[in-house]
SELO-79622 format. One record per residue (C-alpha): residue in one letter; residue number from 1; x, y, z. Coordinates in Angstrom, 1 decimal, padded with zeros to 4 digits. Layout:
<rs>
   code   pos       xx       yy       zz
      A   NUM        X        Y        Z
...
</rs>
This chain:
<rs>
   code   pos       xx       yy       zz
      M     1    019.0   -014.7    033.9
      T     2    019.9   -015.8    030.3
      G     3    018.5   -015.2    027.1
      P     4    018.5   -015.8    023.1
      L     5    021.2   -012.7    022.9
      D     6    023.3   -014.3    025.5
      E     7    023.7   -017.6    023.8
      H     8    024.1   -016.2    020.4
      V     9    021.3   -018.2    018.9
      P    10    020.1   -017.1    015.4
      T    11    016.9   -015.5    015.8
      A    12    013.9   -014.5    013.6
      L    13    010.9   -011.9    013.7
      W    14    007.4   -013.3    014.0
      R    15    004.0   -011.6    014.5
      L    16    001.5   -013.4    016.7
      R    17   -002.1   -012.6    017.4
      A    18   -004.2   -014.6    020.2
      T    19   -007.7   -013.7    021.8
      V    20   -007.2   -013.5    025.6
      S    21   -009.8   -013.5    028.5
      D    22   -010.4   -010.4    030.2
      S    23   -009.0   -011.4    033.7
      P    24   -005.8   -010.5    035.7
      G    25   -003.0   -012.7    034.9
      S    26   -004.1   -013.7    031.3
      L    27   -001.2   -011.8    029.5
      A    28    001.5   -012.6    032.0
      R    29    000.9   -016.5    031.4
      I    30    001.3   -015.9    027.7
      C    31    004.5   -014.1    028.3
      T    32    005.7   -017.0    030.6
      E    33    005.2   -019.7    028.1
      L    34    007.3   -017.5    025.6
      A    35    009.9   -016.5    028.0
      G    36    010.4   -020.3    028.5
      R    37    010.9   -020.8    025.1
      Q    38    013.6   -018.0    025.0
      V    39    011.0   -015.8    022.9
      S    40    011.7   -012.0    023.5
      I    41    008.9   -009.7    022.9
      V    42    009.8   -006.8    021.0
      S    43    006.6   -004.9    021.1
      M    44    002.9   -005.6    021.9
      Q    45   -000.4   -003.7    021.1
      T    46   -004.0   -004.7    022.6
      H    47   -007.2   -004.6    020.7
      P    48   -009.9   -004.3    023.2
      L    49   -013.1   -006.4    022.5
      P    50   -016.5   -006.4    023.7
      A    51   -015.7   -009.8    025.8
      G    52   -012.0   -010.4    026.0
      A    53   -009.0   -008.8    023.9
      V    54   -007.0   -009.5    021.0
      D    55   -003.6   -009.5    021.9
      E    56   -000.8   -008.9    019.1
      F    57    002.8   -009.3    019.6
      L    58    006.2   -008.6    017.9
      V    59    008.6   -011.2    018.9
      R    60    012.1   -012.4    018.4
      A    61    012.1   -016.4    018.3
      P    62    015.4   -018.6    018.3
      L    63    015.6   -019.3    014.7
      P    64    014.8   -023.4    014.9
      L    65    011.4   -022.3    016.8
      G    66    008.8   -022.9    013.9
      R    67    005.2   -021.6    013.7
      T    68    003.7   -024.4    015.3
      E    69    005.9   -024.2    018.4
      L    70    004.9   -020.6    019.0
      A    71    001.4   -021.4    018.7
      R    72    001.6   -024.1    021.0
      A    73    003.3   -021.7    023.3
      V    74    000.6   -019.3    023.1
      A    75   -002.3   -021.9    023.3
      A    76   -000.6   -023.3    026.8
      G    77   -000.8   -019.7    027.8
      G    78   -004.3   -019.6    027.5
      G    79   -004.6   -017.8    024.1
      T    80   -006.9   -018.8    021.3
      D    81   -007.6   -018.1    017.5
      I    82   -003.7   -017.9    017.3
      W    83   -002.5   -016.2    014.1
      T    84    001.5   -016.2    013.3
      D    85    003.3   -014.8    010.5
      R    86    006.9   -014.1    009.8
      A    87    008.2   -010.4    010.2
      D    88    010.7   -008.3    008.8
      A    89    012.2   -004.9    009.7
      H    90    009.6   -002.9    008.7
      D    91    007.6   -004.4    011.4
      L    92    009.9   -002.8    014.0
      V    93    008.4    000.6    013.4
      D    94    005.9    001.4    016.2
      E    95    002.2    001.7    015.0
      P    96    001.6    005.2    015.9
      T    97    004.5    006.3    013.6
      H    98    003.4    004.0    011.1
      V    99   -000.1    005.2    011.2
      L   100    000.8    008.8    010.9
      A   101    002.9    008.2    007.9
      L   102    000.2    006.7    005.9
      A   103   -002.1    009.4    006.9
      T   104    000.6    011.8    005.5
      R   105    000.6    009.6    002.3
      T   106   -003.1    010.1    002.0
      A   107   -003.3    013.5    002.7
      L   108   -000.9    014.3   -000.3
      D   109   -002.5    012.2   -002.9
      A   110   -006.0    011.0   -003.1
      A   111   -004.9    007.7   -004.9
      E   112   -003.0    006.6   -002.0
      L   113   -006.1    006.0    000.2
      P   114   -006.2    001.9   -000.9
      V   115   -002.4    001.5   -000.3
      A   116   -002.6    003.1    002.7
      L   117   -005.2    000.6    003.8
      R   118   -003.3   -002.3    002.1
      K   119   -000.1   -001.3    004.3
      L   120   -002.1   -001.0    007.5
      F   121   -003.8   -004.4    007.3
      G   122   -001.1   -006.4    005.5
      R   123   -002.4   -008.9    002.9
      C   124   -006.1   -007.9    002.2
      T   125   -008.8   -007.5   -000.8
      I   126   -009.8   -004.0   -001.3
      R   127   -012.7   -003.3   -003.5
      Q   128   -014.3   -000.2   -004.4
      F   129   -018.4   -000.2   -005.5
      P   130   -019.3    003.2   -007.3
      G   131   -022.6    004.2   -005.9
      G   132   -022.5    001.6   -003.6
      G   133   -022.1    003.5   -000.4
      A   134   -025.9    004.9   -000.4
      A   135   -027.3    001.7    000.7
      A   136   -024.4    000.5    003.1
      A   137   -023.7    001.2    006.6
      A   138   -020.2    001.7    007.9
      G   139   -019.3   -001.5    009.8
      M   140   -017.4   -004.6    010.2
      D   141   -018.6   -008.3    010.6
      G   142   -015.4   -010.9    011.4
      H   143   -013.3   -010.9    007.9
      L   144   -015.1   -008.1    006.1
      M   145   -014.9   -004.4    006.5
      R   146   -017.4   -001.7    004.9
      L   147   -016.4    001.9    004.6
      P   148   -018.9    004.0    002.7
      V   149   -017.2    007.7    001.5
      P   150   -019.2    010.7    001.2
      S   151   -018.8    010.5   -002.7
      G   152   -021.2    007.8   -002.5
      D   153   -019.0    004.9   -003.4
      L   154   -018.5    002.1   -001.0
      I   155   -014.8    000.8    000.1
      E   156   -015.1   -003.0    001.0
      L   157   -012.1   -004.8    002.8
      S   158   -011.9   -008.6    003.3
      R   159   -009.2   -010.5    004.8
      P   160   -010.1   -014.3    005.3
      H   161   -006.8   -015.5    006.9
      L   162   -007.4   -012.8    009.9
      P   163   -010.7   -010.9    011.0
      F   164   -010.5   -007.5    011.9
      T   165   -010.8   -005.6    015.2
      P   166   -012.9   -002.7    016.3
      T   167   -009.5   -000.8    016.9
      E   168   -008.6   -001.8    013.1
      F   169   -012.0   -000.6    011.9
      A   170   -011.5    002.8    013.8
      R   171   -007.8    003.2    011.9
      A   172   -009.5    002.4    008.7
      Q   173   -012.3    004.9    009.2
      A   174   -010.2    007.6    010.3
      L   175   -008.3    007.2    007.0
      V   176   -011.2    007.3    004.8
      E   177   -012.5    010.6    006.7
      L   178   -009.4    012.4    006.3
      D   179   -009.4    011.3    002.4
      S   180   -013.2    012.7    002.2
      L   181   -012.1    015.9    003.9
      L   182   -009.5    017.0    001.9
      G   183   -011.1    016.5   -001.4
      P   184   -009.4    015.3   -004.8
      R   185   -005.8    016.2   -004.7
      V   186   -003.0    015.1   -007.1
      P   187    000.7    015.5   -006.4
      Q   188    002.4    018.0   -008.6
      V   189    005.4    015.9   -009.7
      K   190    007.0    015.6   -013.2
      A   191    009.7    014.4   -015.2
      R   192    011.1    015.3   -018.7
      L   193    011.6    012.8   -021.2
      R   194    013.7    013.4   -025.0
      L   195    012.6    011.6   -027.7
      P   196    015.3    010.2   -030.1
      A   197    013.9    012.8   -032.5
      G   198    015.1    015.5   -029.8
      T   199    011.4    016.2   -028.7
      D   200    010.9    017.1   -025.4
      L   201    008.1    015.2   -023.4
      T   202    006.7    016.1   -019.9
      V   203    005.6    012.7   -017.9
      R   204    003.2    014.0   -015.0
      R   205    000.1    012.7   -012.9
      A   206   -003.1    013.5   -014.4
      D   207   -006.6    014.1   -012.9
      T   208   -010.2    014.9   -014.4
      S   209   -008.9    018.3   -015.7
      D   210   -007.1    016.3   -018.4
      K   211   -010.3    014.8   -019.9
      A   212   -010.4    017.0   -022.9
      E   213   -007.0    016.6   -024.2
      A   214   -007.4    013.0   -023.6
      L   215   -010.3    013.1   -025.8
      A   216   -008.3    014.8   -028.4
      M   217   -005.8    012.0   -028.4
      H   218   -008.5    009.2   -028.5
      A   219   -009.6    010.9   -031.8
      R   220   -005.8    011.0   -033.2
      C   221   -005.8    007.1   -032.3
      S   222   -007.0    004.7   -034.9
      P   223   -009.9    002.2   -034.0
      D   224   -007.5   -000.7   -034.0
      T   225   -005.5    001.0   -031.3
      L   226   -008.7    001.7   -029.4
      R   227   -010.3   -001.3   -029.4
      K   228   -007.0   -003.2   -028.6
      R   229   -006.4   -000.7   -025.2
      Y   230   -010.1   -000.8   -024.2
      H   231   -011.1   -004.5   -025.5
      G   232   -014.7   -003.4   -026.6
      P   233   -016.8   -001.2   -029.1
      V   234   -014.6    002.0   -030.2
      R   235   -017.7    004.0   -029.5
      D   236   -017.2    003.5   -025.8
      A   237   -013.6    004.4   -025.3
      D   238   -014.3    008.1   -024.4
      R   239   -017.0    006.9   -021.8
      Y   240   -014.2    005.3   -019.6
      L   241   -012.3    008.4   -019.2
      D   242   -014.1    010.0   -016.2
      H   243   -013.6    006.9   -014.4
      L   244   -009.8    006.5   -015.5
      L   245   -008.9    010.2   -014.7
      D   246   -010.2    009.9   -010.9
      P   247   -007.5    010.0   -008.6
      R   248   -009.7    008.1   -006.2
      H   249   -009.5    005.1   -008.5
      G   250   -005.9    004.8   -008.8
      Q   251   -003.0    006.7   -010.4
      T   252   -002.9    008.2   -014.0
      L   253    000.3    009.3   -015.8
      V   254    000.4    011.1   -019.1
      A   255    003.1    012.1   -021.5
      E   256    002.4    015.7   -022.6
      A   257    004.1    017.5   -025.9
      P   258    005.5    020.9   -025.6
      D   259    002.4    022.0   -027.2
      G   260    000.0    020.6   -024.7
      R   261   -001.1    017.6   -026.4
      I   262   -001.3    014.2   -024.6
      V   263    000.3    011.6   -026.7
      A   264    000.3    008.6   -023.9
      L   265   -002.1    007.8   -021.1
      A   266   -000.9    005.1   -018.5
      H   267   -003.2    004.0   -015.6
      L   268   -002.4    001.8   -012.4
      M   269   -005.9    001.0   -011.3
      W   270   -006.6   -000.6   -007.7
      D   271   -008.5   -003.7   -007.9
      D   272   -008.8   -006.5   -005.1
      E   273   -005.4   -007.5   -004.0
      G   274   -003.6   -005.7   -006.1
      A   275   -003.8   -003.5   -009.3
      E   276   -004.2   -003.6   -013.1
      V   277   -002.0   -001.7   -015.4
      A   278   -002.9   -000.2   -018.6
      L   279   -001.5    001.8   -021.5
      L   280   -002.3    003.5   -024.6
      V   281    000.3    005.4   -026.8
      E   282   -000.7    007.6   -029.7
      D   283   -000.5    006.2   -033.3
      A   284    002.2    008.7   -034.2
      C   285    004.6    008.2   -031.6
      S   286    004.7    004.4   -031.6
      A   287    008.2    004.3   -032.8
      A   288    009.2    006.4   -029.6
      A   289    009.8    003.8   -026.9
      L   290    007.6    006.0   -025.0
      G   291    005.7    002.6   -023.9
      V   292    008.5    001.2   -022.4
      D   293    009.4    004.0   -020.2
      L   294    005.8    004.7   -018.8
      L   295    005.7    000.6   -017.9
      R   296    008.5    001.3   -016.4
      R   297    007.1    004.1   -014.2
      M   298    004.0    001.9   -013.6
      A   299    006.4   -000.9   -012.3
      A   300    007.7    001.6   -009.9
      L   301    004.4    002.9   -008.6
      A   302    003.1   -001.0   -008.2
      L   303    006.5   -001.8   -006.3
      E   304    006.0    001.1   -003.8
      A   305    002.3    000.3   -003.3
      A   306    003.4   -003.0   -002.2
      S   307    002.4   -005.3   -005.1
      P   308    005.7   -006.7   -006.5
      P   309    004.2   -009.6   -009.0
      S   310    002.9   -008.3   -012.0
      Y   311    001.7   -009.7   -015.1
      A   312    000.4   -008.1   -018.8
      V   313   -002.3   -010.1   -020.4
      T   314   -002.7   -009.4   -024.2
      H   315   -004.0   -010.8   -027.4
      A   316   -001.2   -013.4   -028.7
      A   317   -001.5   -011.6   -032.2
      N   318   -001.0   -008.5   -030.7
      T   319    002.7   -008.3   -031.0
      A   320    003.2   -004.5   -030.6
      S   321    002.5   -004.7   -027.3
      S   322    005.1   -007.5   -026.3
      P   323    008.3   -005.6   -026.7
      P   324    007.4   -002.9   -024.2
      C   325    006.9   -005.2   -021.5
      A   326    009.9   -007.6   -022.4
      A   327    011.9   -004.5   -022.6
      S   328    011.1   -003.6   -018.7
      P   329    014.0   -003.9   -016.2
      P   330    012.3   -006.7   -014.3
      P   331    013.0   -010.4   -015.0
      S   332    009.8   -011.6   -017.1
      T   333    008.1   -014.8   -017.9
      T   334    005.6   -015.4   -020.8
      S   335    003.0   -018.0   -021.3
      V   336    000.4   -018.6   -023.8
      E   337   -003.2   -019.6   -022.8
      D   338   -005.5   -020.3   -025.7
      A   339   -005.2   -016.9   -027.8
      T   340   -003.9   -015.0   -025.1
      L   341   -000.1   -014.0   -024.1
      V   342    000.7   -013.4   -020.4
      I   343    003.8   -011.6   -019.7
      T   344    004.8   -011.9   -015.7
      A   345    007.4   -009.3   -014.7
      H   346    009.1   -010.0   -011.0
      L   347    009.3   -006.6   -009.9
      T   348    011.3   -007.4   -006.8
      Q   349    014.1   -009.0   -008.9
      A   350    014.6   -005.9   -010.9
      T   351    018.4   -005.2   -011.3
      E   352    017.9   -001.8   -013.0
      P   353    016.4    001.3   -011.0
      L   354    012.6    002.0   -011.8
      P   355    012.1    005.8   -012.6
      P   356    011.4    007.8   -009.2
      L   357    007.8    009.5   -010.4
      A   358    006.2    007.1   -007.8
      H   359    005.4    009.5   -004.8
      P   360    005.7    013.4   -003.6
      L   361    007.5    012.3   -000.4
      R   362    010.5    010.7   -002.1
      P   363    013.7    012.8   -002.0
      A   364    013.9    012.1   -005.9
      L   365    010.7    013.8   -006.6
      R   366    011.6    017.4   -004.3
      G   367    014.0    018.8   -006.8
      L   368    014.0    019.7   -010.4
      P   369    012.5    017.1   -012.7
      T   370    014.9    014.9   -014.3
      T   371    015.4    014.2   -018.3
      T   372    015.5    010.8   -019.7
      A   373    016.5    010.1   -023.1
      L   374    014.4    007.4   -024.7
      R   375    015.7    004.7   -026.8
      G   376    014.5    001.1   -027.9
      R   377    011.9   -000.6   -030.1
      S   378    008.9    000.3   -031.2
      V   379    005.7    000.5   -029.3
      G   380    002.2   -000.4   -029.6
      S   381   -000.7    000.2   -027.5
      G   382   -003.5   -001.6   -025.6
      A   383   -002.8   -004.9   -023.7
      G   384   -005.8   -007.3   -023.7
      R   385   -008.5   -008.9   -021.4
      R   386   -007.2   -011.1   -018.6
      P   387   -008.1   -014.7   -019.2
      G   388   -011.7   -015.6   -018.0
      T   389   -012.8   -011.9   -017.7
      T   390   -016.0   -011.2   -019.6
      G   391   -017.7   -007.9   -020.5
      N   392   -020.5   -007.8   -018.0
      R   393   -022.4   -004.9   -018.4
      E   394   -023.6   -004.6   -015.1
      T   395   -022.3   -001.5   -013.1
      S   396   -023.6   -001.2   -009.6
      A   397   -021.9   -004.2   -008.3
      R   398   -018.6   -003.8   -010.3
      P   399   -015.3   -002.7   -008.4
      S   400   -013.3    000.3   -009.5
      A   401   -011.0   -001.5   -011.7
      Y   402   -013.7   -001.9   -014.3
      G   403   -015.0    000.5   -017.0
      P   404   -018.0    002.3   -016.2
      H   405   -020.2   -000.5   -018.1
      G   406   -018.4   -003.4   -016.7
      D   407   -015.6   -003.8   -019.2
      R   408   -012.1   -004.3   -018.1
      S   409   -010.1   -001.4   -019.1
      S   410   -006.6   -002.6   -018.7
      G   411   -003.9   -004.9   -019.8
      W   412   -001.4   -005.2   -016.7
      R   413   -002.7   -006.7   -013.2
      V   414   -000.7   -006.3   -010.5
      R   415   -001.3   -008.8   -007.5
      S   416    000.3   -009.0   -003.9
      R   417    001.6   -012.0   -002.6
</rs>
């Protein structure tokens, strides 16, 4: 018997999906066609359907064998609705281990649920509609999945390139039920920052218990700073905090002075295929390069959430917010659209290590907090609205990345590719 390994042919990993009939020999025929093209099946799982099944394969194919040839082989074996995609070493983890790891992340941190769902289903759009769960029933319909949660919100997933299966719906529902059972939770991870003047700040995760100090920080910020951050009337700024500090809608970092004052807020809010990042630094701290450090930490969180391409959007006249974005370690490019400056950061191309304050499972976070000395240019606050967005005031149909009145409340936007 010969095969790809015996012939030393370079190979590539692929993921295949196909619908097969519920009859004896249907799987064997596909396997025979793949074997005839020297394709080795690394693993497979079956998603039962009311009529038939969806078989999912991880295969190792000769490098010259492309997507079209693989699809033809599966079709020759009787498969229909065929989907193919390149895989990598991460796909070699068996599915039970993968799901258990995602459940552990979700159990430790309420903000991890959207990340876990995205890692579970690959490229998909995730939206969360506040209050939308009351009138919606849990279920799936082809490329759309709806998951009401006990809080009254609705989580909606869509994956246009690949329909969901009942097995995937059951896995998603189990994660949502776990999250609901455990309630609000935020990991207690911290890092210390030292300002050039010698003052030590603590950077940590925040939640709704920090609202009073966040409101006090708003009161110390100038109207212009709040306007650039929240892109709307200054009087509405305080009303965004309940939403932004809720860990179910994303992750928030605060920089805390020794006396307990919050002097900076950074938000990573899940939105559609990716996330939005926003930053507010108190006016009195704008010379401390604090914004640069917080943006780097947000980049680390976004990178771990599998949303490596990111970009910051601000008003072209808001020159104070450009240096922090440009000073972050990933390579970046800029473009101007009308009166809007767009700064795109390519996180996977970063040559400097990003800060470790990202997830409680990371070994770097299990020990004592690290201390970072801050140096750099002055930092402004508040990035602008993404081109083409509007301040829609309708709240019931808006996903969670929007403020409670529909205004966008962030500057960076992170998208999966």
